[in-house]
KESEVEX-806726 format. One line per field, with one value per residue (C-alpha): residue in one letter; x, z, y. Coordinates in Angstrom, 3 decimals. Each point is the difference from the previous one (the first is absolute). Example, Ala and Ser with C-alpha at 12.3 -4.5 7.8 and 13.67 -1.06 7.14 Angstrom:
BEGIN
residu = A  S
x = 12.300  1.370
z = 7.800  -0.660
y = -4.500  3.440
This chain:
BEGIN
residu = M  P  I  D  Q  G  T  T  L  G  S  D  R  A  P  A  A  S  A  M  T  P  R  E  F  A  R  W  W  A  T  T  L  S  G  M  L  P  A  C  L  K  A  A  F  V  P  N  R  N  W  V  I  I  R  R  D  G  N  T  F  T  V  Y  S  E  N  G  L  P  V  G  S  L  A  D  N  A  S  A  R  S  K  V  R  S  G  D  V  L  A  L  L  S  P  D  E  A  F  L  R  Q  R  R  L  P  A  T  S  E  Q  H  M  R  N  A  M  R  L  Q  I  A  A  D  T  P  F  E  L  D  E  V  H  D  D  C  R  V  I  A  G  A  E  E  G  G  Q  L  L  A  E  Q  A  L  V  K  R  T  L  I  A  E  L  V  A  M  A  A  A  E  R  I  D  L  A  G  V  D  V  A  G  P  D  G  A  P  I  G  F  N  L  L  P  E  S  Q  R  A  R  S  D  A  F  L  P  Q  L  N  R  G  L  A  L  G  A  L  A  L  A  A  L  T  G  T  L  S  L  M  S  M  D  R  K  L  A  T  L  E  R  E  T  D  A  V  R  A  E  A  A  S  V  L  E  L  Q  R  Q  A  M  A  R  V  E  T  I  R  M  I  E  Q  R  S  A  S  P  V  R  F  T  T  L  L  D  E  I  A  A  A  L  P  E  D  S  W  L  E  A  L  A  Y  D  G  K  Q  I  S  L  V  G  L  S  R  S  S  D  G  L  I  S  K  L  E  S  I  R  G  V  A  G  A  R  V  V  S  S  M  M  R  D  D  R  L  E  A  D  R  F  R  I  E  L  L  L  E  S  D  V  I  A  T  P  S  F  D  G  E  D  N  G
x = 0.020  1.425  1.407  -2.646  2.973  -3.528  0.473  0.409  3.520  0.206  -1.332  0.417  1.579  3.380  3.279  1.668  3.147  -0.884  -0.888  3.751  1.481  3.751  -0.194  -1.367  2.293  2.923  -1.449  0.135  3.384  1.579  -2.008  2.266  3.007  -0.721  -0.745  3.781  1.760  1.490  -1.828  3.237  -0.459  -3.406  0.607  3.042  -2.084  -3.755  -0.896  -2.520  -3.453  -1.303  -3.657  -2.556  -3.294  -2.980  -3.760  -2.086  -3.173  -2.740  1.604  3.387  2.436  0.440  3.823  1.564  2.641  2.775  -2.683  -2.998  -1.614  -1.814  2.229  -2.628  -1.052  1.688  -3.010  0.236  3.082  3.237  1.761  -0.986  0.419  3.695  0.082  -0.543  2.995  2.214  0.204  -1.402  -3.605  -1.899  -4.152  -1.741  -2.884  -2.686  -0.690  -3.087  2.091  2.258  -0.416  1.887  1.060  2.311  1.741  3.408  2.140  3.316  2.868  2.371  -2.594  0.187  2.050  -2.811  -2.952  -1.457  -0.087  -1.435  -2.634  -0.929  -0.377  -2.707  -1.967  -2.506  -0.632  -0.016  -1.822  -3.024  2.555  1.927  3.757  -0.194  -3.137  2.216  3.626  1.301  3.387  1.027  1.165  1.217  -1.378  2.808  -0.126  -2.718  2.605  -1.750  1.528  2.309  -2.678  -0.489  -3.426  0.218  -2.672  -1.114  -1.683  -2.597  -1.611  -1.652  2.186  -3.096  0.800  3.373  -0.524  -2.495  2.600  3.122  -2.241  -0.791  3.530  0.888  -2.584  1.476  3.597  1.015  2.269  -1.111  2.939  -2.539  -3.630  -0.140  -3.335  -0.267  -0.443  -1.563  1.885  -0.248  3.460  1.233  0.147  3.070  -1.445  0.904  -2.673  0.879  1.248  3.876  -0.288  -2.020  2.108  1.959  3.435  1.547  -1.944  1.043  3.713  -0.408  -1.172  2.561  2.736  -1.034  0.140  3.096  1.592  -1.518  1.550  3.406  -0.315  -1.307  3.670  1.986  -1.091  0.497  3.416  0.676  -0.762  1.469  3.463  -0.801  -0.396  3.161  2.214  -1.358  0.500  3.986  0.173  -1.508  2.526  2.770  -0.475  -0.459  3.276  1.280  -1.199  0.312  3.784  0.123  -1.835  2.673  2.839  -0.959  -0.644  3.646  1.255  -2.408  2.167  3.233  -0.766  -0.882  3.151  2.134  -1.744  0.452  3.681  -0.082  -1.268  2.359  2.755  -0.981  -0.349  2.805  1.903  -1.564  1.063  3.377  -0.071  2.133  0.382  1.932  -3.058  -2.530  2.337  0.323  -3.661  -0.990  2.061  -1.555  -2.859  1.554  0.811  -2.823  -2.151  -0.490  2.278  -3.958  -0.882  1.362  -0.905  -1.249  -0.042  1.246  -0.661  0.907  -0.979  2.328  -2.505  -0.907  1.007  -2.946  1.255  -2.504  1.080  -0.770  0.620  -0.882  -0.122  -1.263  -1.652  3.187  0.750  -0.503  1.622  2.961  0.487  -1.304  3.025  1.945  2.253  -1.262  -3.534  -2.865  -2.361  -1.746  -3.446  -1.194  -1.787  -2.482  -1.378  2.564  -1.103  0.801  2.120  -1.020  2.606  2.367  -1.204  0.595  -1.828  0.596  0.730  0.345  1.693  0.693  2.921  -0.306  3.794  0.846  0.553  3.905  0.896  0.476  0.732  2.486  2.598  1.241  2.883  -0.173  2.844  2.410  3.403  1.187  3.138
z = -0.061  -0.850  2.478  0.388  0.082  0.359  4.006  2.153  1.595  3.688  2.566  3.981  -0.250  2.118  -2.195  -1.436  1.468  2.405  -3.182  -1.484  -0.470  0.689  -3.992  -0.673  2.184  -1.192  -3.532  1.180  1.323  -3.593  -1.658  2.235  -0.779  -3.884  0.257  1.143  -2.653  -2.508  -3.195  -2.099  2.055  -0.567  -3.783  0.424  1.810  -0.472  -4.122  -2.032  0.110  -3.477  1.652  -2.291  1.339  0.280  0.827  0.605  -1.953  0.962  1.385  -1.380  -1.325  -2.952  -0.992  -0.937  -1.646  0.653  -1.588  1.926  -2.680  0.988  -2.039  0.818  2.507  1.754  -0.631  -3.471  -1.620  0.226  -0.553  3.275  1.587  -1.404  1.676  3.525  0.094  -1.451  2.826  3.629  -0.567  1.940  0.730  -0.775  2.298  -1.504  2.050  1.742  0.993  2.701  2.420  -0.784  2.408  0.218  3.413  0.116  2.040  0.893  -2.674  2.749  0.592  -3.250  0.680  3.117  -2.566  -0.227  4.026  0.243  -1.859  1.288  3.221  -1.111  -2.186  3.206  0.208  -3.258  -2.130  0.395  0.383  2.679  -0.535  -0.518  -1.831  -3.423  -1.437  -1.087  -1.173  -0.319  -2.260  -0.300  -2.728  -2.087  -0.101  2.756  2.230  2.319  3.098  0.782  -0.106  -2.522  -1.324  0.771  -1.616  1.435  -1.710  1.861  -1.411  2.358  0.642  -1.470  -3.605  -0.496  1.651  -2.862  -2.879  1.389  -0.060  -3.267  -1.441  1.874  -1.958  -2.965  0.978  0.460  2.734  0.829  0.487  1.461  -0.763  -0.706  -0.706  -3.408  -0.325  -1.641  -3.199  0.375  1.409  3.165  2.473  1.754  3.034  1.060  1.871  0.175  3.304  -0.495  1.588  -3.163  -2.940  -2.847  0.975  -2.327  1.747  3.403  -0.859  1.196  3.699  -0.045  -0.979  2.792  2.597  -1.260  0.210  3.760  0.953  -1.523  1.776  3.361  -0.752  -0.666  2.935  2.272  -1.432  0.283  3.733  0.719  -1.312  1.549  3.306  -0.788  -0.801  3.385  2.035  -1.540  0.938  3.360  0.666  -1.145  2.237  3.108  -0.731  -0.129  2.913  1.754  -0.777  0.711  3.189  0.887  -1.051  2.530  2.982  -0.883  -0.183  3.371  2.124  -1.716  1.585  3.318  -0.023  -1.040  3.001  2.124  -0.498  0.447  3.055  1.167  -1.434  1.422  3.573  0.051  -0.470  2.649  2.188  -1.120  0.016  3.473  1.730  2.434  0.884  0.113  2.052  2.611  -0.176  0.768  2.591  1.336  -0.162  1.565  2.869  0.600  0.453  4.002  0.941  0.464  -3.297  -3.254  -3.783  -2.047  -3.661  -1.685  -3.676  -1.391  -3.255  -0.069  1.934  2.947  2.033  1.561  3.052  1.037  3.401  3.388  4.019  3.537  0.160  -3.203  1.583  -0.352  -3.318  -2.687  1.836  0.155  -3.800  -0.659  1.954  -2.768  -2.037  -3.996  1.482  -1.090  2.056  1.015  0.214  0.548  -3.005  2.289  3.333  2.342  0.751  3.451  -0.298  3.254  -0.446  -0.184  2.212  -2.952  -2.261  -3.563  -1.997  -3.969  -0.081  -3.034  0.654  -2.857  -1.140  -0.329  -3.678  0.190  1.672  -2.429  -2.811  1.627  1.838  3.275  1.631  3.116  2.741  -2.853  0.230  -3.465  1.095
y = -0.261  3.700  2.028  3.947  2.386  2.299  -0.619  2.511  0.117  0.374  -2.984  0.244  -3.259  -0.523  0.031  -3.313  0.668  -3.545  -1.644  -0.074  -3.330  -0.643  -0.824  3.126  1.957  -1.651  1.097  3.432  -0.121  -1.747  2.481  2.780  -1.888  0.253  3.539  0.492  -1.748  2.863  0.014  -0.973  -3.291  -0.685  0.692  -2.340  -2.938  0.350  -1.343  1.609  -1.017  -1.907  0.090  -2.185  1.717  -2.269  1.174  -2.628  -1.023  -1.671  -3.681  0.805  3.013  2.223  0.540  3.539  1.129  2.777  2.632  -0.702  -1.964  -3.693  -2.815  -2.879  -1.748  -2.447  -3.056  0.201  2.009  -1.843  2.970  1.441  -3.252  0.526  4.186  -0.960  -2.948  3.359  2.393  0.727  -0.101  3.059  0.041  2.818  0.909  1.982  3.756  -1.324  -2.796  2.129  2.651  3.040  2.800  2.779  1.373  3.044  -1.083  1.254  -0.350  -1.393  -2.707  -1.917  -3.031  -0.356  1.354  -3.972  -0.178  3.463  -0.833  -2.921  0.864  1.760  -2.281  -0.903  4.048  1.331  -2.976  -2.504  -2.831  -1.468  -0.882  -4.048  0.505  1.647  -0.213  3.528  1.764  3.613  2.410  3.563  2.090  1.695  3.850  0.173  1.170  3.597  1.682  -2.642  -2.896  -2.966  -1.081  -3.870  -2.489  -2.526  -3.294  -2.528  -3.406  -2.224  -3.583  -1.681  1.554  -0.566  -3.681  -0.825  1.606  -2.167  -2.964  0.585  0.853  -3.116  -2.105  1.337  -1.177  3.945  1.270  3.625  2.297  2.964  1.458  3.487  2.332  1.745  3.856  1.983  -0.866  -3.422  -0.611  -1.387  3.039  -1.641  -1.901  -3.496  -1.178  -3.788  -1.448  -0.310  -3.870  -0.630  2.154  -2.166  -0.099  2.420  2.338  -0.493  1.030  3.469  -1.320  -2.851  2.442  2.091  -2.942  -0.753  3.369  0.266  -3.021  0.725  3.465  -1.938  -2.525  3.108  1.975  -2.906  -1.158  3.877  -0.605  -2.535  1.088  3.008  -1.764  -1.983  2.596  1.990  -3.302  0.066  3.660  -0.970  -3.352  2.397  3.284  -2.289  -1.955  3.725  0.906  -3.281  0.951  3.465  -0.871  -2.999  2.626  2.895  -2.448  -1.240  3.805  0.499  -2.651  1.141  3.345  -1.732  -2.033  3.532  1.877  -2.811  -0.291  4.086  0.273  -3.171  1.747  3.176  -1.643  -1.629  3.223  1.785  -2.855  0.308  3.616  0.074  -2.894  1.272  2.050  -3.049  -1.903  3.064  0.009  -3.564  0.559  2.758  -2.090  -2.999  2.327  1.356  -2.996  -0.835  -3.379  -1.608  0.978  -1.846  -0.184  -2.458  1.389  3.552  1.595  2.609  1.760  3.312  2.083  -1.655  -3.196  -2.451  -1.649  -3.205  -0.993  -1.055  2.386  -0.178  3.662  1.570  3.208  1.720  -2.016  2.816  3.168  -2.224  -0.374  3.327  1.171  -1.656  1.617  0.602  -1.055  2.742  -2.309  -2.839  -1.901  -3.154  -1.412  -2.788  -0.295  -1.636  -3.606  -1.721  -2.855  -1.953  -3.071  2.746  2.371  2.816  1.966  -0.237  2.799  1.516  3.915  1.552  2.863  2.756  1.384  2.746  1.523  -0.264  -3.347  -1.494  2.276  1.256  -1.725  0.828  -0.591  1.555  -0.900  -0.811  1.790  0.937  1.644
């Protein structure tokens, strides 16, 4: 049954976006990739169509020549039957079998034109998306104000199914279905689903899929090589960082050892700067200690002397040690603990030496003549 083109556009039906199948999305994606293909590559890879036009005539088809004149019926004309084997067969529908509508869209949306038009089928036409087959084209020379004029053709699926069945009965593989224009020539649609088109007409979608797979493979390879290169750089950087850290640790250890040696040398120099005075100082410490006091340990670091020992008369011990020449002061480092077994107080006293005790040797009491 012909589609009524006089039906008023506009409807309260919900948009058809939810009716878009994965296959239709893949087709839209393939069309988008095709739009990105340079014109020179399209010209090189996409063959020119050699259409053989047929139109339904009752229970058979009439074949037409390139100039639009009928060659004959497939039912009784051998020339017509031979012609359908010479090229891609395009079935032509009459204008009253299709619903045509036009809409202005931004020029930037040409690659997504078919998808944009399909989303409005349920809203702008009396049909649902799953009731029709559709195709779109841009009307050349109708651009206006940065917008293009898009035209969409809608044909009921049942009509296409009947046409494909009739062609199969005649052993014809259809490559496309179009609508006849006012001059009787094809307008430029292809309303036949890609899955039902003859293989020669499926070249462009296959090319798009091949290009898409090639692009994905190239992107994956590039990404993999980039990651491998980054891993190598990171590994090299880690090795260099470890080497620098090891070298820094070695330098720090050498610095620590050098500082320890310098400190040792400094202490040795300080202790050996005035051996006579140091010996005299030790003698005076021994003399200052009461007879009931004795030393257990003595430490000297160049600036002070630490004394550790026991005393039964610890009350006057600090004053006796401070009276020694060269001692600037004396202090108890820790509290004195009572050793009941020895009946003595255990002490730890630090003697702060005057600055010239070690630096300047003293020879008091010596006669140099």
